[in-house]
C-alpha positions in Angstrom: -16.0 -31.1 16.7 -13.6 -34.1 16.5 -14.9 -34.9 13.0 -14.4 -31.4 11.9 -10.8 -31.5 13.2 -10.2 -34.7 11.3 -11.5 -33.2 8.1 -9.2 -30.2 8.5 -6.2 -32.4 9.2 -7.0 -34.3 6.0 -7.3 -31.2 3.9 -4.0 -29.9 5.4 -2.3 -33.0 4.3 -3.7 -32.8 0.8 -2.7 -29.2 0.4 0.8 -30.1 1.5 1.0 -33.0 -0.9 -0.1 -30.8 -3.8 2.7 -28.3 -2.9 0.3 -25.6 -2.0 1.5 -25.4 1.6 5.0 -25.5 3.0 6.3 -25.4 6.6 3.7 -23.7 8.8 2.1 -21.7 5.9 -1.6 -21.4 5.4 -4.7 -21.9 7.6 -8.0 -23.7 7.4 -11.2 -23.1 9.3 -14.7 -24.5 9.7 -17.8 -23.0 11.2 -19.0 -25.2 14.1 -22.1 -23.1 15.1 -23.5 -19.6 14.7 -20.8 -18.0 16.8 -17.8 -20.3 16.9 -15.1 -21.2 14.4 -12.6 -24.1 14.5 -9.3 -23.0 13.0 -5.8 -24.4 12.5 -3.0 -23.4 14.9 -0.3 -20.9 14.5 3.3 -22.1 13.8 2.5 -25.8 13.1 3.0 -27.4 9.7 -0.4 -28.3 8.2 0.9 -31.7 7.1 1.6 -32.7 10.7 -1.4 -31.4 12.7 -3.1 -33.3 15.5 -6.7 -32.9 16.8 -5.4 -31.3 20.0 -3.6 -28.6 18.0 -6.9 -27.1 16.8 -8.1 -23.7 18.1 -11.6 -22.3 18.6 -12.4 -18.6 18.2 -15.6 -16.6 18.1 -16.9 -14.5 15.2 -15.7 -11.4 17.1 -12.2 -12.8 17.4 -12.3 -14.0 21.0 -10.0 -17.0 21.6 -11.9 -19.8 23.3 -9.1 -22.4 23.2 -5.8 -23.1 21.5 -3.3 -20.8 19.7 -5.2 -19.8 16.5 -3.6 -18.7 13.3 -2.4 -15.1 13.2 -4.2 -14.7 9.9 -7.6 -15.5 11.3 -9.0 -12.0 10.7 -9.4 -12.7 7.0 -11.3 -15.9 7.8 -13.6 -14.0 10.1 -14.2 -11.4 7.4 -15.5 -14.1 5.1 -17.8 -15.6 7.7 -19.2 -12.1 8.6 -19.9 -11.2 5.0 -21.0 -14.6 3.7 -23.6 -16.2 6.1 -23.6 -19.4 3.9 -19.8 -19.9 4.4 -19.1 -23.0 6.3 -15.4 -23.3 5.6 -12.4 -21.1 4.6 -9.0 -22.2 3.2 -5.9 -20.0 2.8 -3.0 -21.6 1.0 0.0 -20.6 -1.0 -0.4 -22.1 -4.5 2.9 -21.3 -6.2 1.8 -20.6 -9.8 -1.2 -18.5 -8.8 1.1 -16.3 -6.6 3.6 -16.1 -9.4 0.9 -14.6 -11.7 0.3 -11.8 -9.2 4.0 -11.0 -9.1 4.6 -11.2 -12.8 1.4 -9.3 -13.8 0.5 -6.8 -11.0 -1.7 -5.0 -13.5 -4.1 -7.9 -13.9 -7.4 -7.7 -12.1 -8.2 -11.4 -12.5 -6.8 -14.6 -13.9 -7.4 -14.6 -17.7 -10.8 -16.4 -17.6 -11.5 -15.5 -21.2 -8.9 -18.1 -22.2 -10.0 -21.1 -20.2 -13.6 -22.3 -20.0 -13.0 -24.1 -16.7 -12.3 -20.9 -14.9 -15.6 -19.4 -15.9 -17.7 -22.5 -15.4 -16.1 -23.7 -12.1 -15.5 -20.3 -10.4 -17.1 -17.5 -12.4 -13.8 -15.6 -12.2 -10.7 -15.7 -10.0 -9.9 -12.1 -9.1 -6.5 -10.7 -7.8 -7.0 -9.1 -4.4 -4.5 -6.3 -3.7 -1.7 -7.0 -1.3 -2.2 -6.6 2.4 0.3 -7.0 5.3 0.0 -10.6 6.7 -1.5 -10.9 10.1 -3.3 -7.5 10.1 -6.9 -6.4 9.8 -6.0 -5.2 6.3 -6.1 -8.8 5.1 -9.7 -8.9 5.9 -10.5 -5.4 4.7 -9.1 -6.0 1.2 -11.5 -8.9 0.8 -14.7 -6.9 1.4 -15.2 -5.7 -2.2 -15.1 -9.3 -3.4 -17.6 -10.8 -0.9 -19.9 -12.6 -1.2 -19.7 -12.7 -5.0 -16.3 -14.5 -5.3 -15.5 -17.8 -3.6 -12.0 -18.2 -5.0 -9.5 -15.3 -4.9 -5.7 -14.9 -5.4 -4.1 -12.7 -2.7 -1.5 -10.7 -4.5 2.1 -11.6 -3.6 0.9 -13.9 -0.8 -1.4 -16.8 -1.6 -5.1 -17.6 -2.2 -8.3 -17.9 -0.3 -11.4 -19.9 -1.0 -14.6 -20.5 0.9 -17.7 -22.7 0.5 -20.8 -24.3 1.9 -18.5 -27.1 2.9 -14.8 -27.8 3.4 -14.9 -30.0 0.3 -16.1 -27.1 -1.8 -13.5 -24.7 -0.4 -10.8 -27.4 -1.2 -12.1 -27.8 -4.8 -11.7 -24.1 -5.2 -8.1 -24.1 -4.1 -7.3 -26.9 -6.5 -9.1 -25.1 -9.3 -7.1 -21.9 -8.7 -3.7 -23.6 -9.0 -4.6 -25.9 -11.8 -5.9 -23.0 -13.9 -2.9 -20.9 -13.1 -0.6 -23.7 -14.2 -2.4 -24.3 -17.5 -2.3 -20.6 -18.3 1.4 -20.3 -17.3 2.2 -23.2 -19.6 0.3 -21.7 -22.4 2.1 -18.4 -22.0 5.5 -20.2 -22.1 4.5 -22.2 -25.2 3.5 -19.2 -27.3 1.0 -17.0 -25.5 -2.6 -16.9 -24.1 -5.4 -16.2 -26.5 -9.1 -15.6 -25.6 -12.0 -17.6 -26.7 -14.4 -16.0 -29.2 -16.6 -13.3 -27.7 -19.8 -15.3 -28.3 -18.3 -18.3 -26.6 -17.3 -16.3 -23.5 -20.8 -14.8 -23.3 -22.3 -18.3 -23.5 -20.0 -19.7 -20.8 -21.0 -16.8 -18.4 -24.6 -17.5 -19.0 -24.1 -21.1 -18.3 -22.3 -20.2 -15.1 -25.4 -18.2 -14.0 -27.5 -21.3 -14.3 -24.9 -23.4 -12.3 -25.0 -20.8 -9.5 -22.3 -19.5 -7.1 -20.7 -22.8 -6.3 -17.1 -24.0 -6.8 -16.8 -27.0 -9.0 
């Protein structure tokens, strides 16, 4: 469990360095066995965590040790609906959040404009807003699981999951990088889709790649 804790601490520092977490925002978790989840603590900045800060909870939300994140219910929803999930990351990538505020009508980040979104994630949907710290945060994820591994939480942040912590982290980087590229394009003159036949080709290629975050 110590190695898992060190991995979580490293990812927390990377997210902070990439400006995707500030203060005590966000949470990271790793499945340590069939019933137990290692998760970051509540109220501690993710850039300054220690091994002893980590908490352990069960899949049915019993606290085994520590002071787990108040947003753990959405992590548990992922694990319950995605048996292959080994790690979950919730962060606050600024540009991705800004898209959900500026364009509440959008159902997903404009994947038809950027090949990397399709190939690396399939799509990045916008999940409707839910009050932080409540069961609603888990409930709003259900329609998107297990199909989507990278999602933007409207007016709040983003969540990714994967078969490893490294995969979940790649997904979070991909969300914000794609959001930044599209925001820059919009400022420079607008976002324009790829040709229909190219979009179809990319989605077919994504099927061959499989449901993995690249």
